[in-house]
C-alpha positions as semicolon CSV with decimal commas, in nm:
position;residue;x (nm);y (nm);z (nm)
1;A;2,619;-1,309;-1,696
2;G;2,351;-1,329;-1,429
3;A;1,979;-1,340;-1,492
4;R;1,811;-1,000;-1,504
5;E;1,445;-0,925;-1,457
6;K;1,265;-0,754;-1,744
7;V;1,127;-0,406;-1,677
8;G;0,765;-0,528;-1,703
9;S;0,811;-0,828;-1,474
10;P;0,619;-0,847;-1,146
11;V;0,945;-0,858;-0,947
12;V;1,057;-0,521;-1,082
13;Q;0,711;-0,365;-1,057
14;Q;0,670;-0,471;-0,694
15;S;1,019;-0,378;-0,573
16;G;0,892;-0,061;-0,402
17;I;0,574;-0,220;-0,262
18;Q;0,536;-0,260;0,115
19;C;0,294;-0,501;0,282
20;F;0,044;-0,338;0,519
21;N;0,035;-0,656;0,728
22;C;0,401;-0,744;0,798
23;K;0,563;-0,417;0,674
24;E;0,807;-0,612;0,455
25;Y;0,872;-0,511;0,096
26;R;0,808;-0,678;-0,242
27;H;0,453;-0,806;-0,182
28;F;0,100;-0,685;-0,110
29;A;-0,093;-0,760;0,209
30;K;-0,327;-0,996;0,023
31;E;-0,019;-1,198;-0,085
32;C;0,131;-1,201;0,267
33;R;0,199;-1,547;0,409
34;K;0,239;-1,426;0,768
35;P;-0,059;-1,430;1,008
36;K;-0,269;-1,116;1,000
37;R;-0,194;-0,866;1,273
38;V;-0,452;-0,861;1,551
39;K;-0,609;-0,520;1,580
40;D;-0,626;-0,387;1,933
41;S;-0,974;-0,238;1,971
42;A;-0,881;-0,041;2,285
43;Y;-0,592;0,125;2,100
44;H;-0,813;0,221;1,808
45;K;-1,090;0,349;2,038
46;E;-0,842;0,571;2,224
47;K;-0,698;0,708;1,900
48;M;-1,046;0,773;1,759
49;L;-1,129;0,977;2,069
50;L;-0,805;1,174;2,022
51;C;-0,905;1,257;1,665
52;K;-1,249;1,372;1,778
53;Q;-1,094;1,589;2,051
54;A;-0,858;1,748;1,799
55;E;-1,153;1,819;1,565
56;H;-1,340;1,994;1,847
57;G;-1,040;2,208;1,943
58;V;-0,968;2,035;2,275
59;P;-0,602;2,097;2,375
60;L;-0,389;1,784;2,340
61;Q;-0,062;1,681;2,502
62;V;0,261;1,686;2,300
63;G;0,269;1,306;2,253
64;Q;-0,087;1,313;2,127
65;Y;0,000;1,578;1,868
66;D;0,295;1,364;1,758
67;W;0,065;1,064;1,714
68;L;-0,179;1,268;1,503
69;A;0,106;1,390;1,281
70;D;0,230;1,031;1,239
71;M;-0,123;0,918;1,148
72;D;-0,147;1,184;0,878
73;E;0,181;1,059;0,728
74;E;0,066;0,695;0,749
75;V;-0,262;0,774;0,571
76;E;-0,070;0,958;0,298
77;E;0,166;0,660;0,259
78;Q;-0,130;0,421;0,229
79;E;-0,291;0,643;-0,034
80;L;0,037;0,659;-0,227
81;E;0,082;0,282;-0,211
82;A;-0,272;0,229;-0,340
83;H;-0,199;0,475;-0,621
84;Y;0,129;0,303;-0,713
85;S;-0,040;-0,036;-0,702
86;Y;-0,308;0,088;-0,941
87;M;-0,046;0,244;-1,169
88;A;0,154;-0,082;-1,176
89;K;-0,157;-0,272;-1,281
90;I;-0,246;-0,036;-1,565
91;Q;0,113;-0,033;-1,689
92;E;0,111;-0,408;-1,748
93;V;0,132;-0,438;-2,124
94;P;0,094;-0,767;-2,312
95;T;0,421;-0,894;-2,454
96;P;0,451;-1,048;-2,803
97;D;0,486;-1,396;-2,651
98;S;0,184;-1,361;-2,420
99;G;-0,053;-1,497;-2,683
100;T;-0,252;-1,181;-2,753
101;D;-0,305;-1,034;-3,096
102;S;-0,226;-0,672;-3,162
103;E;-0,519;-0,636;-3,401
104;P;-0,878;-0,618;-3,273
105;V;-1,102;-0,916;-3,336
106;E;-1,381;-0,849;-3,584
107;Q;-1,727;-0,966;-3,483
């Protein structure tokens, strides 16, 4: 019989987590051991201008529309990951062997 992780263990809770830095699964970006990705300021400046053009109704090329659609999906994924991360933290429940009492302490 092999070892199995308990439902409340960090390994099980983080199995669906994806790192924003390296895009690998099972850890958060703040736990990532790989070097942080360098952000290309020219790329971000160009994409910011595209967003502003789209807001003002300026016609965009097909590839630009595709990029905007991908960005919307990426933002939604980041929001979902933040939500799941928060939910995983609030679902952590003390176990009987964790050293906490189930009764409140009287002061």
